[in-house]
N, C-alpha and C positions, 0 to 999 in steps of 0.2 A: 690723481687726487680727485675726490668727489666733492663737488660743490653742492652746497645746500640750496634747495629751491626756495625762492622767496614766496611767502604766502601773503595772500591779501586778506583783508577783513572778511571778504565773502566766503573765504575758504575755512575760517575758524570753526563755525558750527559743525562742518563736516568732519574736521579733525577730532573735535571733542567727542563726536558720536562714535568715531572709530576706536578712540581710546577706551570709551565706556564699554564698547562691545568686546574689546580684547581683554579688559579687566574682568568682565562677566564670564568670558570663556575660561580664563585662568582659574577663577574661583570655582567654576563648575567642575573643571578637571580635578582640582584639589579635593573637592567634596566627593567626587566619584572614587578617587584613589583611597581616601580615608574610609569610605563605605566598604570598598573591596577589602582593605586591610582588616577592618572590624569583622567583616563576614568570615575571612580566612581564620582569624584568631578564634572566632566562635566555633567554627568547624573543627579546628585543632583541639580546642578544649573539650568539645563534645567527644571527639575520637579518643582522647586520653582518658576521659571519664568512662567511656564504654569499655576501654581496655582494662582499666582498674576494676570495674565491676565484673568483667569476665574473669580476671585473675582471682578476685575474691571468691567468685562462684566456684572456680576450679579448686582453690585451696579448701573451701568449705566441703566440697565434694570429696576431696582426698582425705580430709580429716574424718569425715563421716564414714568413708570406706574403710579407713584404718581402724576406726572404733567399732565397726560392724563385726559381729561374730562370723566365724567361718561357716560357709554354707548359706549365707544370706538370711539366716534365721534371727529373730529378735532375741537379744541377750536378756536373760532374766536375772543375771547375777551382777549387773552393773557394768560400767565401762572399765576395761583393764587400765592399770596404772602405768606409770613410766617404768622403763627397764631399770635393772639394778645398776648401780654405779660400779663399774669394773675397777675403778681406782680406789675404792674404799678399802681401808686396812682390814676390815672384817672379811670382805670378799677375797682379797689376796691371801690372807692367812688361812681361811677355810679351804679354799681350793688348793693352796700350796700344801697343806697338811694331807688332803685327800690324795694328791699326786705322790707325795712321799710314801704314804701307806701302800698305794698301788705299786710303786717301784719296789718296796720291800717285799710285798707279796709275790711279785714277779720274780725277784731274786730267789726267794725260797722255792718257788715252783721250778725254776731252772735247776737249782741244786737237787731237788727231788728227782728230776728227770735227767740227771747227769749220766746215768747208765744208758738210758735210751738215746740221748744225744751222742754219747760215745759210739754206740753201735751205728748210728746214722752217719757219723763222721767217717768211720771205718768203711762203711758201704759206699759212701760218696768217693772216698779215696780209691777204693777198688774199681768203682765204675769209671772214674777218670783214667785209671791205669789200663783198663780193658778197652776203653773207647778207641785208641789207635788201632788195636787189633781188629775191632769190629769194623772200623772204617776201611782197613786194608782188605778184609773179606768182602765188604760192601762194594769196593771198587772192582771186584771180579764180576759184578752183574747181579748180585743178590740184593734183595730188599733188606731194610733195617731189621725187621723181625726175624727173618731167616738167618741173617748174619749173626745176630745175638744168640740165636739158638745153636748155631754151629760152634760159636766160640765157647759157650757155656758147656755144651756137651763135650767139647775137647778138653776143657779145663777139668771137668768132673772126671772124665776118663783118666786123665793124667794123675789126678789126685788119688783116685781109687787104685790105680796101678802102683803109685809110689807107696801107698799104705799097704797094699798086698805084698810088696817086695820088702818093705822095711819093718812093718809091725811085728811079724814073727821073730826075726832076729833081735829087734829092739826089745821086745818083751822078755825074750829069753835072757839076753845079756843084762837087762835091768834087774831081773830076778837074781842072776848070778852076782851082779855087783852088790845088791843088798845083802845076799848071803855071805859074800866074801869080804864085806867091809871090815869085820874084826880082824881077819887075816892080813888085810892091807895095813891096818894100824900096827899089827905085830911086826910087819916088815919095816915099818918106819922106825921101830925101836932099835933096829940093827944099825941105823945110821948114827955115826959118831957125833956129828954136829947136833942132830936132834936130841941125842941122849944127853949132851951137855946142857941144852936148854931145858930138857925135861927134868933134869936133876934140880933145877932152880924153880920151875913153875909147875911141874907135874901135870901138864896139859894132856899128854898122851894117855895117861891113866884115866883122866876124866872122860876123854872122847871114847875110849874103849868101854868104859862102864855104860855110857849112854848107848852105844851101838849094840851092846849085849842085851839090853832091855827088849822084851818081846813087843811091847807096845810103842816102840820108838817111832817106827815108820807110820803107824796109824795116828799116833798123837801129833806127828808132824803136820798132818792135815786136819787136826781137830777131831780125831777119832774116826771110826768107820763111817758113821753117819755124816760127818763133815766131809770126808773124802768122797763119798757118794754124791753128796749135795754139790760139791765143787765140780765133779765130772758131769752131772746132769745140767748144771748151770752153764758149763762150757759148751756142751753139745747144743743146748737151746740157743745160746748166743751165736754159735757158729751157723746154725740153721737160719736164725733171724738175719744174720749178715748176708748169707747166701741169697735169701729171698729178696731182701732190700737191694742188694747189688744187681740182681736180675731185673727188678723193676726200674731202678735208676738207670741202668745201662740201656734198657729198651726205650725209655722215655727221656733220655738226656737231651736230644735236640729240641724236643717240644718244650721241655722245662727251660732250656736256655732261651728259646724264642719268647716264651712268656715273660721271663725276667727282663729281656732286652726291650720289650714293649713298654715297660714301666719307665725307661730312660727317656728324657726329652729328645725330640726328633733331631735337634741341632747337635746333640752329643752322642746319639745312638750308634752311629757308625764307628766312631773312635773307641767307645766303650766296648763294642762288640769285638773289634780287632784285638784290643788288649786282653779281654776276657778269654778269647779263643787261644791266644798265645800262652796265657797262664795255664789254661786247661791242658794244652799240648805239653807244656813243660812238666806239669804234675804227672801226667800219664807216662811221659818218657822217663821221668825219674823213677817212677814205680817199677816199670819194666826193666830199666837198667839196674836198679838195686837188686831185684829178684835174680837177674842174670848173674851179677857179680857174686851174690851169696850162694847160688847154686853151683857155680864153678868152684868156689872155695870149698864147698862141702864135698864135691866129687873128688877134687884133688886131695883133700885131707883123707878121705876114705882110702884112696889108692896108696897114699903114703903110709898110713897106719897099717895096712895090710902088708906092705913091704917090710916095714920096720918090725912088725910083730906086736903092735900095741893092742891090748885086749879091748873088747867092747867098741870096736871100730864103727859099727853101724850106729850105735847110740851116740857116740861122740861126733860122727859126721852129721847126723841130724841136728845135734846141738850147735855145731859150728855153723850150719846153714841158717838156723833160726837166729842166732846171735849176729850173723853176717848182715841181716836186714837192718840192724841198728847202725846208723852212720857213725863214723869216726872211731867209736870204742867197741863196737860189737865184735869185729874180727879179732881184736886183741883179747877180749874176754874169752872167746871161744878157744883161742890158741893157748891161753893160760890154763884152761880146764884140761885140754889135751896133754899139755906138758906135765901137769900134776898127776894125771892118771898114768902117763908113761913113766914118771918117776917112781910110782908104786911098783912097776914092773922091773925096771933097772935104771941105774943112773945113765948108762950109755944110751939107752933109748930116749930118755928125757933130753939129753944133749942133742941128739940127732933131730928130734922133733922141734926143739927150740931153734936150732939153726935153720931148719926147713921153713918155719913160720917167719923168721926174720927175713929170709930171702924172698919168700912168697909175698909177704906184705909189701916189700919194696916194688916187686914186679906189679902187684895189683894196684898200688897207689900211683905208679908212674907210667904204667903201660896199659893195663887192662881197663881200669876205671876211667882214665881220661878218654880212651877211645869209645867206650860205651856211653859216657855221660857228655861228651863234647857236643853232640847234636841235641841234647835235651836241656840240661841245666848248666849254666855257667855262673858260678858264685865264687867270689874270692874266699881264700882259705880262712881268714879271720872271721868273716861273716858266717861261714859254715860252722866254725867251732862255737861261736856265740849263739847261733840259731839252734844248734843241736843241744847245747846246755840248757838254754831257755825252754825249748820244747820238752826236753826230758824232765825238767823241774816242774813244769805246769801239768803235763798230761802223761808223764811216764814214757813207756816205750812208744806208744802211739804218737805222742808229741814229738819225740825224737825222729820218728819216721816222717812226719809231716813238716818238720821244721825247715828242712832245706828247700823243698818246692815252694813253701810259703815265703821263705826269704827270697827265692828267685822271683816270685811274683811281685813282691814289694820292691825289689831292686829294679824290675822292669817299669813299674809305675814311677819310681824315683827318676829314672833316666828319661822316660818318654812324656811324663806329665809335669812333674815338679820342676825339673831343671829348665825345660823350655819356657815355662811360665815365669820363672825367676829371671831368665835372660831377656824376656820381653819387656820387663819393667826397668 
């Protein structure tokens, strides 16, 4: 406990003086603190003012720079106005109408270029089909250009050889078929079932009258000029497809790489893998379908020679061409052969019909699965729907391309769509 010291009267002036000094010191300290606060506030206000002035100067400079003409020259036509309001009904209607007109013009342009686009699609399909062969030759140590040259020379040599072997008998038998067409109709008149139908509808007489007309075969192609024009157009289209296929096959890796560079980097690898797999399936399907059709044509030719069916070379080429069409092509070729064999004799027609029934079972369940198992795997229902849709849209070309396109879409469905749906 602190005891208070007793003060005497002599000590009172001294205590009063100390208190006055303490009071004066406190007031001085308060005055100094207020002065310091006032000075700090003045400095802060000055800094804020300078910052505002600077921002105003920068804004005025930006506005002046925006309004200044390009190149730093003084504008003599006034200051540009504000940009158009993109939400204005007039703006939306005007540019919407312009877009619709451009789309319609583009559609008309595509329709006019349909023949060119068709040739380009055929060439691309052939290039994808020949690419596996080129890669196989390239794996032997040759460069891309040399491999393409070797493959094309081989294909051209095979094509010329087939033409040299088949064209003379085909032309000869085609002329014989055209000349003997009235006799074939006369043979049909000996059939009892057809005679009963002819007594009611008289269709054999009408067919015979048409075949006896001299200008029937030329009028079938629109006259001599029309037939020549069709032949010239076919040769020009074939040459165009050959040249385009050559260029596309030679530049296919470069073209693919250029397209892949347009894909974002995060998705480029996956898109590349899927695209290469689709290209592989398209090329494999093309080669497999050509192999199946060629085997069908060769076996049909041997069978017709054994049975004694006339015009075997023409019919074998016809069967091979129709065999390129999936699903229904082989059946159409078989029906044509059966009809021609029926002109010869009923027994020959029955033998040919039995042969094609057995052969198509072997082809559908033995030959085609082994050839197509490594290239295209598409369920039967999707195959039928794709072939019908492709044939309806693009004819024979659409039917040929329908199954590999369906295989590519099925791959995208399994590898892209399903995993994305399972992730959510």
